[in-house]
C-alpha beads as a LAMMPS data file, in Angstrom:
LAMMPS data file: protein, C-alpha beads

115 atoms
114 bonds

1 atom types
1 bond types

-500.0 500.0 xlo xhi
-500.0 500.0 ylo yhi
-500.0 500.0 zlo zhi

Masses

1 110.0

Atoms # bond

1 1 1 287.564 -424.396 -141.125
2 1 1 290.663 -426.233 -142.420
3 1 1 294.196 -425.505 -142.021
4 1 1 296.831 -424.705 -139.450
5 1 1 296.539 -422.591 -135.796
6 1 1 299.258 -420.460 -134.842
7 1 1 300.480 -422.216 -131.994
8 1 1 300.844 -425.199 -134.871
9 1 1 303.010 -423.522 -137.051
10 1 1 304.909 -421.338 -134.151
11 1 1 305.925 -425.232 -132.919
12 1 1 307.147 -425.794 -136.423
13 1 1 308.728 -423.068 -137.371
14 1 1 310.611 -423.733 -133.661
15 1 1 311.288 -427.600 -134.078
16 1 1 313.028 -426.203 -138.003
17 1 1 315.272 -423.547 -135.979
18 1 1 316.335 -426.162 -133.507
19 1 1 317.513 -428.534 -136.220
20 1 1 319.301 -425.517 -138.618
21 1 1 321.085 -424.716 -134.753
22 1 1 322.830 -428.646 -134.458
23 1 1 322.658 -429.309 -138.277
24 1 1 324.452 -426.013 -139.925
25 1 1 327.706 -425.836 -137.360
26 1 1 328.246 -429.785 -138.141
27 1 1 327.642 -429.234 -141.505
28 1 1 330.705 -425.794 -141.844
29 1 1 332.964 -428.106 -139.559
30 1 1 332.523 -431.307 -141.949
31 1 1 333.475 -428.989 -145.104
32 1 1 336.351 -427.483 -143.112
33 1 1 337.711 -430.770 -142.201
34 1 1 337.182 -431.366 -146.177
35 1 1 339.178 -428.453 -146.894
36 1 1 342.190 -429.475 -144.055
37 1 1 342.334 -432.778 -145.557
38 1 1 342.295 -431.952 -149.204
39 1 1 345.238 -429.524 -148.383
40 1 1 346.983 -431.664 -146.132
41 1 1 346.937 -434.495 -149.283
42 1 1 348.313 -432.650 -151.952
43 1 1 351.754 -431.660 -149.729
44 1 1 351.964 -435.264 -149.200
45 1 1 351.739 -435.848 -152.819
46 1 1 354.199 -432.682 -153.661
47 1 1 356.733 -434.271 -150.342
48 1 1 356.984 -437.466 -152.177
49 1 1 357.461 -436.180 -155.759
50 1 1 359.919 -433.901 -154.037
51 1 1 361.487 -436.872 -152.178
52 1 1 361.604 -438.974 -155.803
53 1 1 363.429 -436.279 -157.629
54 1 1 366.036 -435.687 -154.857
55 1 1 367.130 -439.386 -154.735
56 1 1 366.584 -439.824 -158.688
57 1 1 369.010 -436.621 -159.999
58 1 1 371.091 -436.330 -156.757
59 1 1 370.033 -433.095 -156.813
60 1 1 367.433 -430.876 -154.647
61 1 1 364.506 -428.990 -156.001
62 1 1 364.669 -425.157 -155.914
63 1 1 362.898 -423.586 -153.426
64 1 1 362.415 -420.410 -155.155
65 1 1 359.507 -420.470 -157.654
66 1 1 356.397 -422.385 -158.259
67 1 1 356.759 -425.961 -156.981
68 1 1 354.040 -427.714 -158.977
69 1 1 354.953 -426.157 -161.716
70 1 1 358.529 -427.103 -161.798
71 1 1 357.202 -430.852 -160.447
72 1 1 354.955 -430.422 -163.732
73 1 1 357.405 -429.119 -165.957
74 1 1 359.755 -432.212 -165.070
75 1 1 357.195 -434.837 -165.188
76 1 1 356.848 -435.343 -161.449
77 1 1 353.145 -434.106 -161.472
78 1 1 350.317 -434.842 -164.247
79 1 1 346.515 -434.178 -164.648
80 1 1 345.225 -431.272 -162.474
81 1 1 346.639 -428.705 -161.114
82 1 1 346.870 -429.449 -157.670
83 1 1 345.309 -426.952 -155.766
84 1 1 344.671 -425.248 -151.832
85 1 1 340.901 -424.874 -151.563
86 1 1 341.429 -421.670 -149.482
87 1 1 342.831 -420.590 -152.382
88 1 1 341.437 -417.180 -154.438
89 1 1 344.233 -416.145 -155.936
90 1 1 345.214 -417.904 -159.193
91 1 1 348.424 -416.179 -159.875
92 1 1 349.913 -416.796 -156.082
93 1 1 352.010 -420.145 -155.539
94 1 1 350.315 -422.095 -153.285
95 1 1 353.119 -424.717 -152.350
96 1 1 356.601 -423.979 -150.846
97 1 1 359.591 -426.007 -150.219
98 1 1 362.232 -425.175 -147.779
99 1 1 365.119 -426.928 -147.220
100 1 1 366.360 -426.869 -143.063
101 1 1 369.687 -428.738 -142.752
102 1 1 368.755 -430.865 -146.262
103 1 1 365.117 -431.742 -144.564
104 1 1 362.740 -430.774 -147.303
105 1 1 359.766 -429.563 -146.032
106 1 1 356.397 -428.426 -148.127
107 1 1 354.213 -426.378 -147.156
108 1 1 351.000 -423.900 -147.976
109 1 1 351.176 -420.709 -148.195
110 1 1 346.923 -420.391 -147.322
111 1 1 346.788 -423.255 -144.989
112 1 1 350.230 -423.428 -143.024
113 1 1 352.266 -420.489 -143.341
114 1 1 355.715 -420.623 -141.416
115 1 1 356.259 -419.259 -137.817

Bonds

1 1 1 2
2 1 2 3
3 1 3 4
4 1 4 5
5 1 5 6
6 1 6 7
7 1 7 8
8 1 8 9
9 1 9 10
10 1 10 11
11 1 11 12
12 1 12 13
13 1 13 14
14 1 14 15
15 1 15 16
16 1 16 17
17 1 17 18
18 1 18 19
19 1 19 20
20 1 20 21
21 1 21 22
22 1 22 23
23 1 23 24
24 1 24 25
25 1 25 26
26 1 26 27
27 1 27 28
28 1 28 29
29 1 29 30
30 1 30 31
31 1 31 32
32 1 32 33
33 1 33 34
34 1 34 35
35 1 35 36
36 1 36 37
37 1 37 38
38 1 38 39
39 1 39 40
40 1 40 41
41 1 41 42
42 1 42 43
43 1 43 44
44 1 44 45
45 1 45 46
46 1 46 47
47 1 47 48
48 1 48 49
49 1 49 50
50 1 50 51
51 1 51 52
52 1 52 53
53 1 53 54
54 1 54 55
55 1 55 56
56 1 56 57
57 1 57 58
58 1 58 59
59 1 59 60
60 1 60 61
61 1 61 62
62 1 62 63
63 1 63 64
64 1 64 65
65 1 65 66
66 1 66 67
67 1 67 68
68 1 68 69
69 1 69 70
70 1 70 71
71 1 71 72
72 1 72 73
73 1 73 74
74 1 74 75
75 1 75 76
76 1 76 77
77 1 77 78
78 1 78 79
79 1 79 80
80 1 80 81
81 1 81 82
82 1 82 83
83 1 83 84
84 1 84 85
85 1 85 86
86 1 86 87
87 1 87 88
88 1 88 89
89 1 89 90
90 1 90 91
91 1 91 92
92 1 92 93
93 1 93 94
94 1 94 95
95 1 95 96
96 1 96 97
97 1 97 98
98 1 98 99
99 1 99 100
100 1 100 101
101 1 101 102
102 1 102 103
103 1 103 104
104 1 104 105
105 1 105 106
106 1 106 107
107 1 107 108
108 1 108 109
109 1 109 110
110 1 110 111
111 1 111 112
112 1 112 113
113 1 113 114
114 1 114 115
């Protein structure tokens, strides 16, 4: 007879289960870290453009409305729209701007809402 015994199949299935138990959490953690890093990069890009606008025009970027659309409308952003990887709502502005004692702060409404 040719084939595998029940014991051999159980050993292989057990080994695959152990490897999956180790690999899946690491994969999920890496994906989560990638999302956080992508959003943090978007925030830095937006903050740089807000500071550029403030220094160039001597005015502050308005805090109401969609920050990405405002910067795109005045030519400070081009290319693909900056999008938070956690967002599922296409119509909700994802990045907001606040001023605290004349200091600008950009934050993501999905990743780090103000507390």
